[in-house]
N, C-alpha and C positions, 0 to 999 in steps of 0.2 A: 643389527641387534642393538637395542637402546642401552643396555647395561655396558656392552663392550665398546661401543664406538670410540669414545675419547681415549680409552686405554690401548686399543689397537693402534691408534695413531701415534700414541706416545712410544710404543714399543716397536714401531716400524723399522728404525734403523738397526735394531739388534734382531735380525731375522732368526737367529738361533734360539732366542728367548721364547718361552711359551707365552701365549697371551694372558693378560691379567684381567680377571673378572672381579670388579669391585661392586658390591651391592650394599647400600644402606638400607635400614629398615624403612625409613621414610620414602625412599625411592621405590622400594618393593610395594609399599602401601599404595602409593600414587599410581604405579603402573597397574596394580591389581584392580583398583577402583576404576580406572579407564578401560580396562579390558573386560571385566566380568560380564559375560552374557546374561546371567540371571539378573544383574543389577540393571543393565540396559533394558531387559524385558519389563522389569518392574517400572522403570521410568516411562516406557511406551504406554504401559497400562495406566499410569498416572495421567499422562497426556490425553489418553482417550477418555478417562473419567472426567477430567476437567473440561474437555469439549462437550461431553454429555451434560455437564452442569450448565454450560452456556446455552446449549440447545433447549434444555428444560426451562431456563429462565425466559427464553424467547417466547414461550407460550403465555407468559404473564403480560406481554406487550400487545398493543393494538396490532391488528393484521390488516394490511392494505394489499388489495389484489387488483390488477389491471385486467380488463376483459375486452375482447374485440370479436366481432363476428361479421362474416360476409356470406350471402347466399344469392343464388340466381334461380329464378323460376321461369320456365318456358312459356307458361300460360298465365295471363293476368285477366281476372274477371272484368267484364265490361258492364257498366251500369246504365240502364235505359229507364229513367223515372217516368216520363210522360211520352205518349206517342209522338207528340210534335217536338219534343225536346231532343237535342242531340245526345247521343251516347257518350259516356266518358269512361276513361280507364280507372278501375277501382284498385289502386296500388301500383306497384312498379315491378319490372323484371328484376331489378337489383335491390337488394336489402343489405344495409349496413348498420352496425352499432359499434360504439366504442365508449368505454367508460371505466369506472373503478368501484370497488366495494371496500368500505372500512368496516371492520368488525372487532368487537371487544367484549370480553366477559366482565359483566358488572358484578356478578355475585355467583360464587360456587362453594361457599362455606369453607373456603381455604383449601380446596382440593388441589389446584395447581400450585399454590405457594408451598404447601407441605410437600408436594412432590418434588419441587425444586430444592427445598431444604434437605430432603432425604437424599437426593442425588449429590448435593454438596457434601453431606456427611460421609457418603460413600467415597467421594474423591479424597476427603481428608483421611479416610481409612487407608486408602491406597497410598497416600503420601507417607503415612506412618509405616506402611509396608516397605516402602523404599528405604526409609531410615533404618528399619530392622534389618533388611538385606545388607545395607551398607555396613552396619555393625558386624554382621556375620561374616562378610567378605573380609573386613579388616582382621577379625579374630582368626580366620583361617589362614590368612596371609602371614600373620604374626607366628602362628604355631608352625607353619611350614618353614618360615625363616629360622625359628629357634631349632628346628631339627637339623638344618644345615649347620647352624652354629654348634650344636651338640656333636654332630659327626666330625666337625673340624677339630673340636676340642679333644675327642677321642684320638683322632689321627695324630694331633700334636703330642699328646701324652705317649702314644706308642712310639712316635719317632724319637722322643727323648729317651725312652727305654731302649730303643734299638741302638742309639749311640752309646749308651751305657754298656749294654751287653756285648757290643762290638769291641768297645775298648777293653772290657774284661777278657774277651776271647783272644784279642791280640796279646794281652799280657800273659794269659795262660798258655798260648801257643809258644811264646818265647820261653816260658818256664818249662814247657814240655820238651822243646828242642834242647834245652839246657840240662834236661834230666831231673828237674825239681818238681815236675807235675806228671801225674799219671795219665795213661791213655783214656781212663774212664773220665777224668776231670776234663781232658781235652775234648772228648766226645759230648760230654754234658754241656760244656760251654758252647760248642758248635751247635748243639740242639737248641739252646736258648736263642741263638742268632736266627736259626731257621723258623722257630716258633714266632718270634717278633716279626720276621719277614712276612709270614703268612697273615698274622694279625693285622699288620700295617696295610697289606694289600686289600684285606677285607674291610678295613676302615675306609680306604679310598673308594671302595665299591659303595659303601654306605653314604659317603658324601655325594657320589655321583647320583645315587637313587634320590637323595633328598633335594639335590639341585634340579633334577628333572621334575619333581613334584612342584618345586617353587616356580620353575619356568612355566609349567602348565597353568599355575594359579595367576601368574602376572602376565600371561600372554606372550612370553618371549619365544624367540625362534629356538627350536630344538636341534638345529643343525650343529651347534657348537660341540666340539669333542671334549666331553668331561669324563672320559673313561678312567683317567688317572689324574684326578685333581689333587693339588697340594696346597695346604694352608700357607699363606704368605709369611706367617710368623716363624715357620720352620727354618727358613734361611738356608744359605749355602755354607759349606757343601752339604748335599742331601745325605741322609743316613745311608750307610752301606746297604746295597741290595734293593733300594727303593727304585721302582720303575721311573723312567723319565717322565716328568709331569706333562700332561696335555694342557693344563690350564692352572694358573695361580689364582687362588680364590682369597678375596679379602672382604670380610664382613665387619660390622660394628663389633666392638669388644663387648663381651658378655656382661662385664660390670657396668659399662655405659648403658647397655640395654636395661638392666635392672634399675639403674638410677632414673632413666626416663619414664619408667612405669611405676616407680615407688609410690607416687601420690595416690594411685589406685587402692593401696592397702588401707588408707584411712578414709576413703570416699564412702558416702552413704549409698545404700541401695537406691536404684532409680525407680521411684514409684510411678514415673511417667514413662516407663520402659515402652518402646514402640509397639511390642507385641500386645501389651495391655490396651493401648490406645486403638490398635487395629480392631480388637473385638468391641471396645466401648463405642467407637464410631460406628461400627456395623449395627450395634444394638440401637443407637440413636436414629440411624437411618431407617431401620425397619419399623420403629415406633412411628416415625414421621409418615412413613408410607402407609401404615395402618390408619392414621388420621386422614390421610388423603383419600383413602378408600371409603371411610365412613362418611366423608363429606358427600359422597354420591347418594346418600339417603336423603339429602336436603334439597330444597328447591334451587334451580340454576336459572340465572337471568342473563341473557345475552342481548347485545345491541348491534345493529348493522345499519349502515347507510350506503345506498347505491346511487351513483349518478351516471346517467347514460346519455350520450349524444347519438341519435339514431336517425335512420332514413329508411322508408318514407313514413309519414304520419298519415295513416289511412283514415279517411278517403282522400286526404289532400296529399299530393306528391311533393313533399318538402321535409327539410330537416327539422328536428325538434329535440328538446332537452327533456329528460325524465329523471326526477329526484325522488328517492323512495327510502325514507327512514323506517325502521322496523324494530320491534322488540319481541323477544321470544322468551317464554318461561316454560320450564319443565320440572316435574318431580316424579320420582319412581313410586308407584303404588304397590307393586308386587314383583319380587324377583326371586322368590323361593329361598330367601336367606343367603343368596350368593355373596352379596357385598359384606355381610357380617362375617361369613366364614372366610372370605379372603382377608379381611382385617384381622381375624383371629390367627390366621397363618403367619402374618407379619409379626404380631405380638409374641407368638410362641418362638419364632425365629430370634426375636430380640432377646427373650429369656435365655435361649440356647447360647447366644453369643456372649451374654453376661456370665453364664456358667463356665464357658471357655476362658473368659477373661480371668475369673477366679482361679481356675485350674492353672492358668499360665502364671498367675501371681504366686501361687504356692510353689510352683516350680522355680520361679525366679528367686524367692526367699531361700529355697532349699539349696540351690546351686551357689547362691552368694555366700550363704553361711559356710557351706562345704569348702569353698575356695578360701575364705578367711581362715578357717580352722587349719586346712592344709598348709596354707602359707605360714601361719604362725609356727607350726611344727617344723616345716622345712627350714625356717630361718635358724631355729635352735640346732637343727641337724647340721646346718652349714658351718656353724662355729666349730662343731666337732670335726667335720670334714677337713677344715683348714688345719687344724691341729694334727689330724691323722696324716695329712699330705707331708707335713714337715717331719713328723716323727718317722714315718715309714721310709722317706728318703734318707734320713740320717741312719736308720737301721741298716738299710742296704749298703751304705758306704762302710759302716762299722763291721758288718758281717763279711764284707770282701776283705777288709783289712785283717780281720780275724782269720779268714781262710788263708791269706798269704802267710800268716804267722803260724799256721797250723792249728789254730783253735777252733775252726769251723770246717764243715765239709762243703763240697760244691753244691750239695742239695740244699744246704742251709742258704747259700748264696742265691740259688734259683728261687727259693721260697720268698726271700726278702725282696728280690727284684720284682717278682710277680705281685707282691703285696703292695710295692710302691706304685707300680703302674695302675693297679686296681683302685688304689685310693685316689689317684688323680682323676681317673674316669668316673669314679663315684662322685667326686666333688663336682665335676663338670655336669653330670646327670642331675645332681641336686640343684645346681644353679639353673639349669634348664627347666626343671620342675617348678622352681620359684618363678621363672619367667612366665610359664604356662599359667600359673595361678594368678599372677598379676595381670596378664593379659585378659584372663577370664573376668577378674574383678573389674577391670577397666571397661569391659564390654557390658557388665551388668550394673555398674554404678552410675551415678549422676555424671554428666559429661565433664571431662577434664580437658586440659590443654592438649593432651596427647591424642584425644579423639578428633580435635579440630585441625591438627597439623596437615593431613593430606588435603 
């Protein structure tokens, strides 16, 4: 497994330690681009289109053909001119010829050249299709990576809460044994520990599911046991009740991810977005194909030159050379309007491709503006989230201190603890949403350094 190999070596001496899975966003992007079957298929289609361009261009060049022939005839005519003259053989049993033919189109009103240009534009359209799929693969990889990061943030927040409620339970247990806490308080504190334990195990399952999705996107081996993943920032000792980790997961820090994509928030929309160019190049190709078809209504002039070395030269049984230049001209007089209709088909297809381009541009602008609007709102909400995280953590501490002094109930403590963990998860989810909008903007905007990194 490409992600794991160096870390498995590093952890080999400590066999009791679970393997460490360290994945950077840049590494995930590179692996995904190298694995993506749909991207490979698009590149193969591009190679085929480029080969077709070369094949079409070859029709513009002179054509040289070698020819050879051999025949044997059992009966050869005998010629007797005068009664007193001897008869002689009129030909030969063996007949040979060898030579070549050079042919070239002098004039076809641009039919072949426009057909070549049309094929070239189709290849350019396929090239833009490759660029479009590349952007889509990068975007999907980033979104999958961010989901893993979000799941890890939730796991970490719940593990912090698990440590807090476990410490509170130990304190309440001591107070209960000393007779200063009620059985209800003891059971309530115990229930908090059980609730966090269930939530934490569920968070591990979310991380495992997100990792499986990322593995599939990047082409990684699914054999790694990720049933109980743990964020490497949780540290030791692990929270009470947490299952022994099957793998330690290390990803880029969420703030570093935001910084790496921040430039996309000010980048302009990409008016040369690959999907737009795909349709534009298709329209150009179809119009050129229409011109190529219309050229069939005009005269066509071809030249050929044949040179042959043959045997025999009847009636003389000997080798001879034969050179034959030739010109041919043709013009259609009546075809029932077939050529005009075929050209009209191509022109209508060109119009359809341009309408698809216009629709794609409308969708591009819509999605770009939506992402910018959502990003701006999320940034404002993020500032509120940070303040909420600090204040709910302080409230939880104060509420428990108040409970110890008799000023609050255990229910107040539970509510404060739950509010603290929810504010952390909400803040992490908000940052992930910011990352999603930045990644979307990066995909729809003019190219930035982040797009060229892989």
